[in-house]
SEVOKE-822075 format. One record per residue: residue number from 1; residue in three letters; y, x, z of N, C-alpha, C in turn. Coordinates in Angstrom, 2 decimals. Atoms other than C-alpha are relative to their C-alpha. Example, Ala and Ser with C-alpha at 12.3 -4.5 7.8 and 13.67 -1.06 7.14 Angstrom:
// SEVOKE-822075
num, residu, n.c2, n.c1, n.c3, ca.c2, ca.c1, ca.c3, c.c2, c.c1, c.c3
1, ALA, -1.19, 0.89, 0.00, -4.50, 12.30, 7.80, 1.20, 0.90, 0.00
2, SER, -1.19, -0.82, -0.06, -1.06, 13.67, 7.14, 1.09, -0.77, 0.73
// end
This chain:
// SEVOKE-822075
num, residu, n.c2, n.c1, n.c3, ca.c2, ca.c1, ca.c3, c.c2, c.c1, c.c3
1, MET, 1.65, -0.43, -0.59, -3.96, 13.49, 6.45, -0.36, -0.43, -1.25
2, ILE, 1.05, 0.28, 0.82, -6.21, 13.65, 3.19, -1.41, -0.86, 0.75
3, SER, 0.83, 1.20, -0.02, -8.83, 10.86, 3.85, -1.10, -0.31, -0.66
4, LYS, 0.80, 0.21, 0.98, -10.39, 10.87, 0.72, 0.35, 0.46, -1.08
5, ILE, -0.59, -1.04, 1.28, -10.55, 12.99, -2.56, -1.05, -0.66, -1.05
6, THR, 1.20, 0.19, 1.72, -11.94, 11.75, -5.98, 0.70, 0.90, -1.13
7, GLY, -0.21, -0.67, 1.25, -12.15, 13.48, -8.77, -1.06, 1.05, -1.06
8, LEU, 0.92, -0.73, 0.96, -13.77, 16.48, -11.09, -0.86, 0.80, 0.80
9, LEU, 0.90, -0.85, -0.83, -16.56, 18.28, -9.02, -0.06, 0.79, -1.29
10, THR, -0.02, -1.61, 1.83, -15.71, 21.78, -11.49, -1.29, 0.85, 1.03
11, ALA, 0.38, -0.87, -0.41, -17.83, 23.95, -8.95, -0.39, -0.36, 1.74
12, LEU, 0.80, 0.31, -1.27, -20.66, 24.04, -6.10, -0.13, 0.89, 0.40
13, HIS, 0.54, -1.43, 0.12, -21.06, 26.77, -4.17, -0.74, -0.24, 1.33
14, GLU, 0.91, 0.56, -1.45, -23.31, 27.00, -0.61, 0.44, -0.91, 0.93
15, ASP, -0.57, 0.46, -1.55, -20.86, 25.72, 1.69, 0.93, -0.38, -0.49
16, ARG, -1.40, -0.10, 0.18, -18.33, 24.47, -0.20, 0.15, -0.82, -1.60
17, ALA, -0.60, 0.44, 0.88, -17.27, 22.07, -3.18, 1.46, 0.17, -0.87
18, VAL, -1.89, 0.02, 1.00, -14.15, 22.13, -5.69, -0.25, -0.96, -0.84
19, ILE, -0.06, 1.44, 0.49, -12.94, 19.03, -6.64, 1.49, 0.12, -0.61
20, ALA, -1.67, 0.29, 0.71, -10.09, 18.64, -9.37, 0.53, -1.00, -0.14
21, ALA, -0.66, 1.22, -0.24, -7.55, 15.78, -8.81, 1.06, 0.29, -0.33
22, ALA, -1.06, -0.05, 0.76, -4.63, 16.54, -10.61, 0.97, -0.48, 0.27
23, PRO, 0.33, -1.52, 0.36, -2.38, 18.28, -10.18, -0.95, 1.12, 1.03
24, PHE, 0.45, -1.66, -0.72, -4.45, 19.95, -7.94, -1.33, 0.27, 0.11
25, GLU, 1.05, -0.11, 0.23, -7.42, 21.68, -7.33, -0.49, 0.01, 1.63
26, TYR, 0.35, -0.25, -1.21, -9.42, 21.25, -3.47, -0.97, 0.40, 0.25
27, GLU, 0.93, -0.64, -0.15, -11.64, 23.27, -2.11, -0.64, -0.54, 1.50
28, VAL, 0.27, 0.43, -0.88, -13.71, 21.59, 0.37, -1.58, 0.18, 0.42
29, LEU, 0.76, -0.21, -0.85, -16.19, 22.58, 3.09, -1.15, -1.46, -0.03
30, ILE, 1.49, 1.31, -0.12, -19.90, 20.40, 2.79, -0.67, 0.49, 1.01
31, PRO, 0.80, -0.36, -1.26, -22.86, 20.51, 5.12, -1.29, 0.42, -1.43
32, GLU, 1.69, -0.32, 0.98, -26.10, 21.61, 3.17, -0.59, -1.45, -0.44
33, TYR, 0.49, 1.96, 0.98, -27.15, 17.81, 2.74, 0.60, -0.51, -0.87
34, THR, -1.15, 0.35, 1.35, -23.99, 17.16, 0.98, -0.48, 0.22, -1.49
35, ARG, -0.14, -0.78, 0.66, -24.48, 19.88, -1.28, -1.10, 0.14, -1.04
36, ARG, 1.20, -0.17, 0.54, -28.21, 19.34, -2.23, 0.74, -1.66, -0.51
37, GLN, 0.38, 1.44, 0.79, -27.38, 15.38, -3.26, 1.61, 0.01, -1.03
38, LEU, -0.70, -0.31, 1.14, -24.23, 16.73, -5.30, -0.59, 0.55, -0.93
39, GLN, 0.61, -0.62, 1.43, -26.46, 19.18, -7.52, 0.17, 0.11, -1.14
40, ASN, 0.17, 0.35, 1.36, -26.69, 17.35, -10.26, 1.42, -0.68, -0.71
41, ASP, -1.35, 0.43, 0.42, -22.87, 16.14, -10.29, 0.82, 0.57, -0.68
42, ILE, -1.04, -0.61, 0.20, -21.24, 19.02, -11.47, 0.54, -0.12, -0.84
43, GLY, 0.09, 0.84, 0.83, -18.93, 17.56, -14.16, 0.37, -1.05, -0.19
44, LYS, -0.36, 1.82, -0.04, -18.37, 14.45, -12.98, 0.78, -0.43, 1.27
45, THR, -0.84, 0.54, -0.71, -16.18, 12.33, -11.05, -1.28, -0.38, 1.22
46, VAL, 0.92, 0.76, -2.00, -17.19, 11.82, -6.84, 1.01, 0.16, 0.34
47, ALA, -0.85, 0.32, -1.35, -15.46, 11.04, -3.86, -0.77, 0.32, 1.05
48, LEU, 0.42, -0.34, -1.16, -15.58, 12.69, -0.64, 1.18, -0.51, 0.98
49, HIS, 0.09, 0.51, -0.87, -14.87, 11.14, 2.34, 0.53, 1.45, 1.01
50, THR, -0.08, -1.51, -0.45, -12.88, 14.25, 4.26, 1.24, -0.11, 1.63
51, ILE, -1.02, 0.00, -1.36, -11.73, 15.18, 7.68, 0.66, 1.58, -0.19
52, TYR, -0.64, -1.20, -0.50, -9.30, 18.19, 8.79, -0.95, 0.85, 0.96
53, SER, 0.26, -0.27, -1.24, -10.64, 20.88, 10.73, 0.75, 1.42, -0.07
54, PHE, -1.58, -1.03, 0.18, -8.44, 24.09, 11.68, -1.36, 1.29, 0.83
55, ASP, 0.69, -0.71, -0.41, -10.46, 27.28, 11.98, 0.77, 1.45, 0.41
56, GLY, -0.69, -1.28, -0.63, -8.83, 30.82, 14.06, 0.27, -0.58, 1.58
57, ASN, -0.11, -0.35, -1.24, -7.52, 30.96, 17.68, 1.85, -0.81, 0.15
58, PRO, -1.46, -0.14, 0.21, -3.86, 30.10, 18.66, 1.18, 1.33, 0.34
59, GLN, -1.06, -1.43, -0.05, -3.07, 33.57, 19.36, -0.13, 0.84, -1.17
60, GLY, -0.05, -0.47, 1.41, -4.28, 34.36, 15.42, 0.59, -0.99, -0.71
61, LYS, -0.38, 1.03, 1.00, -3.99, 32.75, 12.46, -0.94, -1.17, -0.24
62, ILE, 0.79, 1.48, -0.14, -5.19, 29.18, 12.05, 0.34, -0.51, -1.21
63, THR, 0.33, 0.76, 0.99, -6.14, 27.76, 8.95, -0.35, -1.09, -0.69
64, PRO, 0.25, 1.18, 0.46, -6.80, 24.63, 7.54, -0.75, -0.37, -0.46
65, ARG, 0.58, 0.68, 1.34, -9.59, 22.94, 5.93, -0.25, -0.69, -0.29
66, LEU, 0.10, 1.17, 0.58, -10.91, 20.22, 4.50, -1.04, -0.10, 0.34
67, ILE, 1.38, 0.10, 0.32, -14.58, 19.31, 4.96, -0.29, -1.56, -0.40
68, GLY, 0.69, 1.25, 1.05, -16.67, 16.12, 2.95, -0.99, -0.40, 0.17
69, PHE, 1.13, 0.09, 0.32, -18.80, 14.02, 3.08, -0.35, -1.39, -1.02
70, LEU, -0.04, 0.93, 1.04, -20.32, 11.36, 0.76, 0.19, -1.36, 0.41
71, THR, -0.13, 1.35, -0.42, -19.92, 8.26, 2.83, 1.19, 0.08, 1.49
72, GLU, -1.60, -0.34, -1.45, -16.90, 7.30, 5.92, -1.52, -0.45, 1.49
73, ALA, 0.25, -0.26, -1.45, -20.19, 6.83, 8.32, -0.90, 1.30, 0.48
74, GLU, 0.45, -1.26, -0.24, -21.65, 10.41, 7.34, 1.05, 0.35, 0.88
75, ARG, -1.28, -0.81, -0.80, -18.18, 11.58, 8.21, 0.06, -0.50, 1.24
76, GLU, -0.17, 0.90, -1.29, -18.11, 9.10, 11.46, -0.96, 0.80, 0.90
77, PHE, 0.87, -0.92, -0.88, -21.47, 11.14, 12.67, 0.49, 1.18, 0.28
78, PHE, -0.60, -1.24, -0.69, -19.93, 14.10, 12.15, 0.76, 0.49, 1.01
79, GLU, -1.32, 0.36, -1.27, -16.76, 13.31, 14.45, -1.05, 0.17, 1.18
80, LEU, 1.05, 0.12, -1.63, -19.97, 12.39, 16.83, -0.43, 1.04, 0.54
81, PHE, 0.96, -1.44, -0.39, -21.72, 15.38, 16.88, 0.55, 1.09, 0.77
82, CYS, -0.76, -1.52, 0.09, -18.84, 18.09, 17.08, 0.75, -0.32, 1.59
83, SER, -0.77, -0.09, -1.45, -17.98, 16.06, 19.99, -0.36, 0.66, 1.25
84, VAL, 0.81, -0.75, -1.09, -20.93, 17.60, 22.22, 0.48, 1.15, -0.04
85, ASP, -1.00, -1.14, -0.61, -19.18, 20.52, 24.31, -1.06, 1.07, -0.47
86, GLY, 1.19, -0.73, 0.58, -20.43, 23.37, 22.23, -0.25, 0.47, -1.42
87, VAL, 0.30, 0.25, 1.55, -20.94, 22.41, 19.11, 1.15, 0.25, -1.22
88, GLY, -0.81, -0.83, 0.79, -17.65, 22.61, 17.19, -0.52, -0.51, -1.54
89, ALA, 0.94, 0.41, 1.50, -17.56, 21.94, 13.12, -0.58, 0.84, -0.50
90, LYS, 0.85, -0.56, 0.86, -18.77, 25.04, 12.40, -0.98, -0.07, 0.06
91, LYS, 1.36, 0.20, -0.21, -22.01, 24.95, 14.24, -0.68, -1.43, -0.95
92, ALA, 0.73, 0.57, 0.28, -22.41, 21.44, 13.28, 0.12, -0.07, -1.84
93, LEU, 0.12, -0.61, 1.70, -21.77, 22.09, 9.35, -0.71, 1.14, -0.08
94, ARG, 1.29, -1.27, 0.16, -24.25, 24.94, 9.51, -1.65, -1.01, 0.29
95, ALA, 1.45, 0.76, -0.16, -26.95, 22.42, 11.46, -0.23, -1.27, -0.75
96, MET, 0.80, 1.42, 1.16, -26.88, 19.34, 8.67, -0.08, -0.01, -1.14
97, VAL, 0.99, 0.12, 0.43, -29.20, 20.21, 6.92, -0.98, -1.18, -0.90
98, ARG, 1.12, 0.88, 0.42, -31.31, 17.40, 6.89, 0.78, -1.77, 0.36
99, PRO, -0.81, 1.22, 0.01, -30.01, 13.54, 6.38, 1.03, -0.72, 1.27
100, VAL, -0.43, -0.14, -1.49, -27.87, 12.01, 8.97, -0.66, -0.80, 0.40
101, LYS, 0.79, 0.64, -0.64, -30.25, 9.44, 9.19, -1.12, 0.57, 1.01
102, GLU, 0.99, -1.16, -0.87, -33.01, 11.86, 10.31, 0.42, 0.88, 1.33
103, VAL, -1.15, -1.16, -1.08, -30.01, 13.91, 12.76, -0.44, -1.28, 1.14
104, ALA, -0.36, 1.47, -0.77, -29.53, 10.24, 14.24, -1.47, -0.21, 1.14
105, THR, 1.24, 0.61, -0.96, -33.25, 9.13, 14.92, -0.42, 0.52, 0.61
106, ALA, 0.84, -1.47, -1.29, -34.64, 12.61, 16.54, 1.10, -0.32, 1.42
107, ILE, -0.60, -0.13, -1.27, -31.75, 12.12, 19.12, 0.03, -1.71, 0.61
108, GLU, 0.25, 0.88, -0.32, -32.14, 8.45, 19.51, -1.53, -0.28, 0.72
109, GLU, 1.06, -0.19, -0.93, -35.99, 9.52, 20.57, 0.18, 1.05, 0.45
110, LYS, 0.21, -1.42, -1.38, -35.25, 12.33, 22.37, -1.04, 0.92, -0.47
111, ASP, 0.61, -0.98, 0.73, -36.62, 14.59, 20.00, 0.55, 1.51, -0.28
112, GLU, -1.01, -1.68, 0.10, -35.18, 18.10, 20.92, -0.81, 0.70, -0.58
113, LYS, 0.77, -1.94, 0.99, -37.97, 20.51, 18.96, 0.73, -0.95, -1.21
114, PHE, -1.39, 0.39, 1.53, -36.13, 18.83, 15.59, 1.19, 0.63, 0.46
115, LEU, -1.84, -0.60, 0.00, -32.71, 19.35, 16.93, -0.15, 1.37, 0.21
116, ALA, -0.02, -1.46, 0.17, -33.65, 22.50, 18.02, -0.35, 0.73, -1.07
117, SER, 0.96, -0.58, 1.14, -35.43, 23.48, 14.77, 1.65, 0.45, -1.17
118, LEU, -1.48, 0.68, 0.92, -31.66, 22.19, 13.22, 0.90, 1.97, -0.29
119, PRO, -0.78, -1.29, 0.03, -29.49, 26.04, 11.89, 0.53, 0.05, 1.56
120, GLY, -1.15, -0.85, -1.19, -27.65, 27.66, 15.31, 0.33, -1.36, 0.62
121, ILE, 0.19, 0.64, -1.40, -28.68, 24.67, 17.79, -0.72, 0.26, 0.98
122, GLY, 0.88, -0.65, -0.74, -31.70, 25.78, 19.50, -0.08, -0.76, 1.30
123, ALA, 0.46, 0.88, -0.89, -32.91, 24.44, 22.68, 0.97, -0.98, 1.38
124, ALA, -1.40, 0.53, -0.44, -29.91, 24.04, 25.32, 0.61, -0.87, -0.77
125, MET, -1.18, 1.19, 0.91, -27.57, 22.36, 22.56, -0.70, -0.91, 0.27
126, SER, 0.27, 1.36, 0.10, -30.06, 19.93, 22.07, -0.65, -0.93, 0.80
127, GLU, 0.02, 1.24, -1.49, -30.62, 18.62, 25.68, 1.52, -0.28, -0.08
128, ARG, -1.60, 0.87, 0.01, -26.55, 17.96, 25.52, 0.27, -0.71, -0.80
129, ILE, -0.27, 0.68, 1.22, -26.88, 16.50, 22.21, -0.57, -1.49, 0.21
130, VAL, 0.92, 1.65, 0.22, -29.48, 13.57, 23.15, 0.31, -0.48, 1.58
131, ALA, -0.52, 0.85, -0.90, -27.61, 13.43, 26.51, 0.87, -0.79, -0.18
132, LYS, -1.49, 0.70, 0.02, -24.39, 12.64, 25.35, 0.01, -1.26, -1.43
133, LEU, -0.33, 0.76, 0.56, -24.96, 11.01, 22.35, -1.51, -1.59, -0.40
134, ARG, 0.93, 1.23, 0.38, -28.46, 8.69, 22.27, 0.50, -1.25, 0.27
135, ARG, 0.11, 1.35, 0.41, -26.83, 5.85, 22.89, 1.01, -0.59, -1.02
136, LYS, -1.43, 0.55, 1.11, -24.23, 6.16, 20.29, -0.57, 0.16, -1.50
137, VAL, 0.82, -0.44, 1.44, -26.41, 7.11, 17.27, -0.71, -1.53, -0.62
138, PRO, 1.42, 1.37, 0.71, -28.94, 3.43, 16.59, 0.61, -0.08, -1.07
139, LYS, 0.06, -0.09, 1.23, -26.81, 2.76, 13.83, 0.62, 1.03, -1.23
140, PHE, -0.11, -1.12, 1.42, -26.52, 6.07, 11.91, -1.41, 0.15, 0.05
141, ALA, 0.87, 0.11, 0.08, -29.98, 5.81, 12.68, -0.88, -0.83, -1.37
142, LEU, 0.16, 1.18, 1.45, -30.21, 2.86, 10.41, 0.78, 0.43, -1.30
143, LEU, -0.54, -0.35, 1.20, -28.52, 4.69, 7.23, -0.76, -0.31, -1.19
144, VAL, 0.42, 0.49, 1.49, -29.45, 3.87, 3.69, 0.40, 1.09, -0.91
145, ALA, -0.38, -1.03, 1.68, -29.82, 5.81, 0.54, 1.50, 0.08, -0.16
146, ARG, -1.24, 0.11, 1.17, -26.89, 6.71, -1.36, 0.37, -0.73, -0.72
147, ASP, -0.41, 0.67, 1.48, -27.50, 4.81, -4.13, -0.15, -1.20, 0.61
148, PHE, 0.12, 1.28, 0.00, -27.93, 1.44, -2.10, 1.13, -0.46, -0.13
149, PRO, -1.17, 0.94, -0.11, -25.47, -1.12, -2.81, 1.22, 0.14, 1.10
150, ASN, -0.81, 0.39, -1.18, -22.11, -0.92, -0.88, -0.45, 0.42, 1.49
151, THR, 0.21, 0.35, -0.72, -23.34, 0.61, 1.71, 0.70, 0.52, 1.22
152, GLU, -1.21, -0.34, -1.40, -20.07, 1.68, 3.75, 0.27, -2.04, 0.47
153, GLN, -0.58, 1.52, -0.28, -19.42, -2.26, 4.19, -1.51, -0.35, 0.06
154, HIS, 1.56, 0.15, -1.18, -23.23, -2.51, 5.30, -0.63, 0.17, 0.96
155, ILE, 1.13, -0.18, -1.09, -23.65, -0.81, 7.78, 0.73, -0.54, 1.48
156, ASP, -0.67, 0.78, -0.97, -21.45, -2.79, 10.03, -1.52, -0.80, 0.25
157, VAL, 1.17, 1.73, 0.60, -24.18, -5.84, 8.80, -1.44, 0.98, 0.97
158, VAL, 1.20, -1.47, -0.44, -27.14, -2.98, 9.38, -0.15, 0.14, 2.05
159, SER, -0.05, -0.18, -1.15, -25.91, -2.44, 12.94, 0.18, -0.99, 1.09
160, GLU, 0.33, 1.40, -0.65, -25.55, -5.91, 14.03, -1.14, -0.67, 0.04
161, THR, 1.54, 0.84, -0.48, -28.82, -6.91, 13.17, -0.62, 0.80, 1.27
162, TYR, 0.83, -0.89, -0.53, -30.22, -4.13, 14.63, 0.61, -0.24, 2.18
163, GLU, -0.77, 0.27, -1.57, -27.94, -5.06, 18.23, -1.00, -1.46, 0.20
164, ALA, 0.45, 0.86, -0.46, -29.23, -8.51, 17.73, -1.34, -0.09, -0.46
165, LEU, 1.90, -0.34, -0.01, -33.02, -7.70, 17.38, -0.33, 0.48, 1.69
166, LEU, 0.71, -0.40, -1.16, -33.06, -5.65, 20.34, 0.46, -1.29, 1.67
167, ALA, -0.49, 1.14, -0.61, -30.86, -8.85, 22.05, -0.91, -1.17, 0.23
168, LEU, 1.28, 0.63, 0.36, -34.15, -10.66, 20.76, -0.92, 0.49, 0.68
169, GLY, 1.42, -0.25, -0.80, -36.30, -8.74, 23.00, -1.04, 1.06, -0.72
170, HIS, 0.78, -0.79, 0.66, -37.58, -6.18, 20.57, 0.38, 1.41, 0.25
171, SER, -0.86, -2.21, -0.63, -37.53, -1.95, 21.47, 0.34, 0.06, -1.57
172, GLU, -0.74, -1.03, 1.71, -35.76, 0.22, 19.35, -0.51, 0.41, -0.98
173, THR, 0.88, -0.23, 1.31, -38.35, 1.10, 17.23, -0.51, -1.07, -0.62
174, ASP, 0.50, 0.74, 0.96, -39.63, -1.53, 16.29, 1.08, -1.13, -0.89
175, ALA, -1.53, 0.73, 0.26, -35.88, -3.47, 15.81, 0.26, 1.18, -1.21
176, ARG, -0.55, -0.79, 1.02, -35.27, 0.03, 13.33, -0.92, -0.49, -0.94
177, ARG, 0.44, 0.36, 0.85, -38.66, -0.62, 11.48, 0.12, -1.31, -0.71
178, LEU, 0.44, 1.66, 1.46, -38.23, -4.24, 10.69, 1.64, 0.29, -0.65
179, VAL, -1.01, -0.17, 0.63, -34.67, -3.25, 9.97, -0.04, 1.05, -1.33
180, ASP, 0.42, -0.92, 0.90, -35.74, -0.49, 7.40, -1.06, -0.67, -0.59
181, THR, 0.39, 0.54, 0.75, -38.08, -2.62, 6.04, 0.26, -0.58, -1.35
182, VAL, -0.48, 0.93, 0.64, -36.43, -5.54, 4.99, 1.26, 0.82, -1.05
183, LEU, -1.04, -0.82, 1.12, -33.67, -2.84, 3.37, -0.55, 0.77, -0.86
184, LYS, 1.22, -0.55, 1.40, -36.56, -1.27, 1.04, 0.37, -0.87, -1.09
185, SER, 0.16, 0.39, 1.13, -35.83, -4.07, -1.07, 1.40, -0.26, -0.85
186, LYS, -1.09, -0.34, -0.23, -32.38, -3.13, -1.30, 1.09, -1.48, -0.33
187, THR, -1.32, 1.00, 0.23, -30.63, -6.24, -1.03, 1.10, -0.08, 0.65
188, LYS, -1.10, -0.19, -0.70, -27.32, -7.09, -0.57, 0.30, -1.79, 1.44
189, PHE, -0.41, 1.07, -1.07, -26.54, -9.28, 3.21, 1.45, -0.05, 0.26
190, LYS, -1.45, 0.09, -0.80, -23.31, -10.90, 3.66, 0.43, 0.25, 1.64
191, ASP, 0.04, 0.02, -1.59, -24.01, -10.97, 7.36, -1.29, 0.48, 0.68
192, SER, 1.36, -0.19, -0.87, -26.29, -10.18, 10.27, -1.35, -1.28, -0.11
193, ALA, 1.00, 1.18, -0.28, -28.05, -13.58, 10.55, -0.68, -0.52, -1.30
194, GLU, 0.73, 0.14, 1.04, -28.74, -13.58, 6.73, -1.15, 0.95, 0.11
195, MET, 1.16, -0.94, 0.31, -30.48, -10.15, 7.27, -1.34, -0.34, 1.01
196, ILE, 1.13, 0.62, -1.24, -32.37, -11.74, 10.81, -0.96, -0.54, -1.12
197, GLN, 1.30, 0.28, 0.73, -33.67, -13.79, 8.47, -1.14, 0.28, -1.10
198, ALA, 0.56, -0.55, 0.69, -34.68, -12.21, 5.92, -1.59, 0.24, 0.68
199, ILE, 0.91, -0.68, -1.12, -36.77, -9.97, 8.53, -1.30, -0.99, 0.19
200, TYR, 1.62, 1.46, -1.04, -38.87, -13.37, 10.36, -0.02, -0.38, -1.46
201, GLN, 1.43, 0.09, 1.39, -39.90, -14.12, 6.44, -0.55, 1.15, -0.61
202, ASN, 0.31, -1.30, 0.57, -40.40, -10.90, 5.35, -1.76, 0.22, 1.17
203, CYS, 0.98, -0.25, -1.28, -42.63, -11.00, 9.04, -1.59, -0.86, -0.28
204, ARG, 0.97, 1.10, -0.01, -44.71, -14.05, 7.82, -1.23, 0.17, -0.47
// end
């Protein structure tokens, strides 16, 4: 199982990236949001966190495909999104034209109009997505930008801080706002206690 590919980005197409990692060259399917982030990286070394998908059906030809993302958290969200009945990898790839944080926030806030506007989703599917995923996406709604230091390591600290703020009596919206505010400083926090302290100092 290939879970991560690091190599030279040699080509970028509408729905896929080509990565040279000697002695192989890999063709990796990517969502539109990921393609936009990579468009200035052709000729540079990049890393994509990957999962396998399979095209076809048991009665016909089945073709394995690699799907890639810039962070582990984005890959995890994609797998969660695909778990909704009727979505699947193809539909999820087509739908992910916006940052994961925006899609997760829309799910958390039950913004079915936003979700229905994503390619291939529609009103009925957006209802199913909200119903199944609303309680599972808070940490993804707190995802920070690609250039934030150690994003993958910080996702657990951010999630723990968010849950702690809820336990302290903050609403979901207020907790997310407080976390977003302190993250704008691009400070690296070793744990949730340190992050909460920064949040309350910032509120003074």
